[in-house]
N, C-alpha and C positions, 0 to 999 in steps of 0.2 A: 681221217686218218693223217698220221702222221708225216711230216715230210722224210724221202729215201734220200742221200744225200748224191748224187750224181756218181757216177764210177772214174774213179782215179785214172788217170792215163799206166800203162800197166810198166814196167818198168822189168830188167832185162835181171834176171833172179843169176844170184852170187854165184860164184862154182862153188861154196861150201853153206847155202840154205838150202832144202829140200824144198821141194816146187808145196808141196802142203801149206810148209810156212805164208808161199807166197799168197798163195788165194784168202787163206783166212784175212791173211793183214787187208784185201781189200772190203772185205765184208763190213756193213758199216756197222758201227759201237748203238748202242743202247744203252741208258741209264738206266739205273731199275725204276727210279721216280715213274718213265717213258714209256717200261716196256706195262707197267702196273697199269699208268691211264690207260696204254691204246686199247690192252685187254679189261678194264670195266666200261669205255664206253661202248667194246664190241660185244659183249652179254649185256647190256642195257638199250642195244639197237636190236639186238636180238631176242632179247625174253623183255619185253614192258610190263605189265602187266602179266601174276599168269593166277588160276586157283592151286592150288597144293593141297592133297591129301596125304595125309599120315599120324600118325602116334604122336603123341608130347612129351618129350625125353629131358631129363637132363633138368626143371624144371625150377628153384630152389628159390618162389618168393620174389617179389619186385626186388630188385638194384636201392641203394641207399639213393642213387640217381634219378630217382624213379621209372628206371626203362626198366623191359622187361626184357630176359636171352634164357633161349631154350632150343634145341632142337626137334625137328622133324622127319620120324622114320620110318621105314618098311619093313619088309626081308628084305629086298635089295642095297640100302643104299639110306644112305638120312644126309640134312642139311641143316645148315646152322641157320636158325629164326631171330628176330628182333624187335622188340614191341616197344616206339618212344612214347615218353613219355602223356605228351598229348594227346593220341591215338587210346594209351589204357584206360586214359578212362573214361572213354566213348563207346568200349568194345562190349558188346552186348553178351556176350561169353567169355568170359574169362577164361586164362591158359588152370589147365591143371593135370597135374601128373600122369600118365598113362593114358588119355583122352587121347579119342581121333579124331581129328578135326581137319575143315575145313579153311583153309588158310587161303584169303587175299591178297594179293603185294607186287612189288617189284623186284626184279633177283637183280643183287648191283655185287660188287666184289668189296671186298676189309683190307687192302693193299698190308696193316700192320700185323697178318699173318698169312699172308698171302692167303686168299680159302676166295671161295662167292660165298651169299647166303640173299635169306629174305624180309625185307618190310613187310613187314604185315598190316596191313590197313582194315581187315575184320576179321573177325575168327565164330567159325559154328561151326555145330559141335558135325560127323559127319553120320548120318543117313537116322532113321525111326529106334537102333537098338542105342547110340547115343546118348539120343534124346529121354530115353524109358532110363538108362542108366545112371545120365547123369540127377532124372526128379529120383529116384527112387535112393540116392546117393541125396544130396540136399535134402529128398523125407526123413533119414533117418538121426541126419544131424540138428535137423528143425526138433524133430521128435524127441532129443536127448537130449535135447532142456526145458523140455512141460513146454511146450509152444501148444499143443494137442493135445494138453489133458482133461480130461471130461472135469475135472472141478474148476477151471477156469469158463467152462461155459454157463449163458447164463440165460435166464428162462426171456422168452419172447413173451412183450407186457398184450393184452389181453386184447386191448380198446387204445393205438397208439390213437394219440393228437393229435400228432406231424410222421409223413412218412419221409427220408430222405429217399435220395435213389442217387447210387451212381454207373453210369451207362456212358453212353453214345449218343447223344441228342436226333442223330442223324436215323438209326437204323428203328428198325421192325420190332426192340424190345423193347423201349420205351414208350410206345403205343400201343403192345400188349397188355404191360404192368397198370397203364393209364387206364384202359382197358375194363380189364378185369375188376381195380379198385373202384373204379366207377358201377358196374354192377352188382359188385358185394356191399361197401360201405364206403361211400365218399368224403374222404379225409384228405387234409392238405400236404402238396406233396412238395417237395425241393426238389429239385435237381443239380446236379452238380455232374456236367459232360467234360470225359475226358475221353482220352484216343482208347479202344480196347487192343489195339496190338502194331508189331511194329517198335521200331525205338523212339520210347518215352513213357511209352504207354504203362508199366509200371512202375517208374518215378508221379506220372501223374496220378493213377487209382492209387496210391498209397496217398500223395497232399491230401486227394480229397477225403478221403476217410478221418486222418488227421483234422482236416477244413474242420468237420462236421461238429468230431469231436471236442472243437476250440471253440468254436457257439458259445455262448455264455445263457447264462438257463435266465428266458424271463431278460431277453436281450432284442433289438430293431429288428432282425431273425434269428425267427422261433428255429430250439433246436429239435431237432427229431428225437421224437420215441425209439425209434428202431430205422436202421438202416437197410437200402439190400443192394448189392455188385452184384450186377448182372452183362450177361453178355449173351450173342447166340451163338450156335456151334460151331466146330471148325476143324481141323484139323494141329494135333500136336502142338507144330509152331505158330499158329498163330494163337494157340487158347496159348502158350508161352507166359505171356505179361505176369497171370497169373497164380504162376510156377513160380517165378521171384522172390528171393528173400525181403525183398524191400514191402510188398507187400503181404506175405506171410503175417511180419512182426506190426504193422500197418494193422493187423485186422484180430491182430488177438491180442494186442496192448488198447483196442476201442473198448470205452464205456457203456459206447452206446451198440445195444444189442442188434446180433449182425448177422444176414440171410444172407449165404453163397449160391449165386443161381448161373452158373459158366457154362456151358454146353448147352446138350442132351443131358436124358440120364445118362447116359453110358462115358458121359463123358466125366473126367475128376483131374480137377487139380488141384492144387496143396492148402489156396484159400477156400475149398470145405469145407478141410482140417482144423484148421484155425473158425474157422465160423463157428455162432453159434444154433445155427441151423443152414443146413445143406438141404434146398431146394433140387427137385432134377429140373426143370424149365422157370425161365422169368414168369411167368403164367403160374407155378405153381408159389412160387417165392411170393406173390403177392396173395394169391389164399394164405399163404401162413401168415402173414404180417396185419389182416382184418379177416372178424369173424363177416357171414349174412347178415344184412341190417333185420331182412324179414325175417328168419331166424331168434334171432333176438330178438327184434319186438314181439314174437310170438310167445319166446319164452318167457319175461320179463311178462306180460299179459299172463300166464300161468302160474306165474311166481308170487303176484300182486292177488289172484283167483285165491290159489289155499292160502295166503298170506290173514286174507278177507275173512276164511274161512276160518282158521285155526284160528283167527280171534274170536272171533262171536262164538265157536263152542266154549273156548275159556270162561267167555264174560258169561255166559249160563253157568257152569259149572261154577266160579264162582259165587253166582248170584243164590243159587242151591244151598252151597257151604255155607252164606252168610245165615239164610236164614237160618238154616241147624242149628249154628252157632248163637244163634240171639236167644230160640226158644231153651237150649240148654241156660244161659245167665243167671243166674236168680235178683230177684228183687231186690232195688232202692233200702229199703230198710233193715233184711235181713243183712249188706253190706255194711252198712252203717252205724248197726247196734255193737258192733265189740269196738268200733273206736269211739260209741260215747261214752261206754263205759269206763273207759281207759281213759279220757277227759276228766271224768270226772274224780278219779282217783287220784292221779297229776292236781288234782283242784284244794281235795284236801292234805294234798301233804305238802304242796306253798307255804302257808299260812307259816309254821312251824321251822320250814328251811331258810325262810325266809332269816326268821328271830337270829337261828345258829349262825348266821352267816356274818349278820354286823355282829353278833357279841365276835368272833372270831377277829373281826379287818380292828372291831376297838381296844384288843388287846395287841391285836402287836403292831400301832398305834402309838400306843403307851409304853411299848417298851423299846420301842426308836425313839419317845423324849428321855426314854433311862440317861439312855447310849447319849443322847447331844448334852445334855446333862455331867453327865463325867467326863467326857473330850469334849472339852468350850473351844471351835473355832478361836477365840484368844490366848488361848495358851497354846496353840500351835502355830501362829502366826509371831509371837517372841520365842520359841525356842527358832524358830526359820534365820529371826533378825539373829540371835543371838549367834549361829552357825555362822553366819555371814560378816557378821565383824569379826570372828574365826582368821575367815580369813583373809582379812585386811588385804594388803599390794601385792601374795604372791600373786597374780596371771598378770602386771601388768610386767615382773622382775621376767617371770616366763617367757611372755612377747620381748620384751627387751633383747633378753638370750637367744632366741631361734633366729633374729632380724639379724645377732652380728654374726650366728651360722653362715645361714644362709648366704650373707654378703660374701663374707670368707671365699664357700663355693663358689660364689660367680667368681670374683677374683681368678680361682684355679684357672675356673674354666676358659677365662679367658686370655690367659695367659700361657695355655693350653694347644690354646688356637691360634694365638699368634705364632707360635712355636711349628703348627702344623702347614699356617697358608706359606710361609715362608719357607720349609720344604715342598711343599706341591710347586709352589713357584717358579725352585730350582730342577725339578724334572718338570717340568714344562722347557724349563730350556736350553733344557738338556735333550729333550726328546723333538725341539725343533731344529735343533742342531745336527739332529742325527738323521733328519726326514730332508732339510735343504741339502748335506751331504747326496744320499740317495736321490735330492727331483735331478740335483747337478749331474751324478754319475748315467742318470736312466738321460739325459739332454743329451748329455756327449754322446753315448752307448745309439741312442736315432739319428741323431746328423750323420754318426757315420752309416749305421744301414741304410738310411736316408740316402746316402751319397754311393754303398755296395748295389743298393736295386737302379739305379740312375743307369752306370755305368755296364751292367747287367743287359739291363733295358737297349740302351745305347749300341752295346757290339749285335744283339738281338735283335733290334730292326736294321743294321749295317749285315749283318750276313742274309735276313729277309732280302733285304733290299735288290743284294746280288745274283739271291737265288730265282729273283725277276730280273732281270737283267739276262740269265741266263736259258730262262726258257720265254723269250720273248719271238716272235719269230724274225727278230729285227736280230737277233743276233747269227739269224742263219744264212738273212742277207748280205751279212759283213763277210762270212764265211765264201763268197762268189758263187753264191743261187743267187736264184729268182724267179717270182711270184707271177704265173703267168695268167691274164682275168681273161675275158672275154670281152664284146662290145656293153653289155648289161651288168659288167663290172662283179661276175661269177667268178673263183678261181676253180681254173683246170687242171686236173690231177691226170688225162689220159691225152695219148697223141693223136686217137679219134674224136677225142669231143673238140681241139683244138683246130684238126681241118673244118670241122661243120663250123667252123666261125669264122663271120664274117673280118671279123680283125678283132688282133690281139691286141690287151697290152701287157708290155712289159716291167715289172719293178723292182729297181735296184736297190742298192743301199742307199745312194744320193740322189735316184730319181726314176721317175718313167719315159718308156718308149714304147711310143704304137708300131705297131707292125702288121704284115697282113699274109697270113699264109699260106702257100703257093696252090696257082687252083685258082685261089678265092679270087670274089668281081671286086674292081675296086669302086668305093662307095662315091657317092657325087661329093664337090669337090666342098657348094656351100652347106654341107653339113655337116658340123664341126661335130664331132667323139663326142658322146656323153659319159663325165665320168660317174662310177659307180657311189650311192651314194656310203655311204661307212655303215655298215649297222651293229644298233648298238648290241653292248655287252648282254646277252639270257639273265634275268636276276633268279635267282635259286627263290623258289616258291616256299612262301614257311614252311618251315617242320620236316622241310626236304630236302635230302642232301640235291646241290648243285652240278649238275654235268656240269666239267673240263671241259671251257672254249676249244676253238679249233686256232692251230696256228695261223690260218689263212689272213681269221678278225684283227682288222688293227684295231 
């Protein structure tokens, strides 16, 4: 409670001053900050942590600072609410416009607007209807993105080599699944232990699904061929982790076929729509994952017997067909008679054909010899030598002229390069001069800005130091007041408390005086009065608004 100044001695009112003005002059004066602090402490002491039910109104998303601001309202009133950045990230239920929720937090005031508000620490939907409304809204949103589309479903392998299970390692669900797999078809099982309800359960389930998908094929840890996400039955609040968006997206993105077995047959969660198959119970999921080994052995044996009979019947039919075809084939003499006749005819035509071919090649060779005689190589060589002599020194002159032309071109390029280099150096010097001037101007402005900033902060520090001195309880002592403590060092605010104390300590601005209230027994002379140790100032908790300290604390 703030200190109340003692009443001043009443002075005789002047003849021309009304009585009302004299009475108002005797009332204590409050500053706006003192009144706001007193109201804040009164409200926080009367209402610590509260649970408040209402409808979210005015929520426009997270502020740029990371905090969230909205209002809670019902049919009679509304109250401002704020969620700090660190708390918003841990909220299981994020604020949504029009959602009816139950908020848990602290009631406090905001002196900047002369209003009171609730600092929200947790948020949850109000009642089963709110849970179902939120579930339907999230279902429509994810369905619109195509996460529940039938074409995304993957077939479950008939006989997986490894089965992956995401569930709690301590519940009855994992025992039912292992027992059912052992009865039907024993397969290696990898269990990823997770929490299946409560804070952080959804993130663990999503991480487990993505972790199984991240296992490399053929690695040290075998990659499962099918996944089972299982949990026993419960209320909608208990199963809510499997309705979270992160779990649904992880199930939809899984490259490994996934079977959802959450709750009983009547329970429905959003992971059931995103999974490739939905099982009514965890035991049913184990039945979907593997076939019955005995039935498979019987089926294979039956198929083997049917295949053997079919092969034997085919061999008998082919053997009969072969005998029939062999009887229909002609003899060897009948097959070779025509070939022998064609060979005799070819032998009779071979001699004349060879003689005619030799005559044709002989005539062609004679024609080539006649052409060589008419066009001798010596004549062609003489003609070439004559053409070379006519050319003489013309290539040497052409090469010399080409070298001269290219030398002139290189000299011209050199002159142009020298001129370009001089122009480039001139532009570089001008640019450097301009940048030097700009740097000097910037340094001067920076020095002026630094000096102004230091001056403003020095003025602000002086103002804060003056404000600190005016708010200290020692300033009250300087105005003629005294701080009364009991023998334990506790400050006394009422006369009844002073009368019940054995010894009093009166602290003035320049020292402390001991006193004994009227009617109190005298303490023994050999027992010195104990001075109360100074009470440490309470440090504000991280992430929370610290309460204003008492004026009695040193």
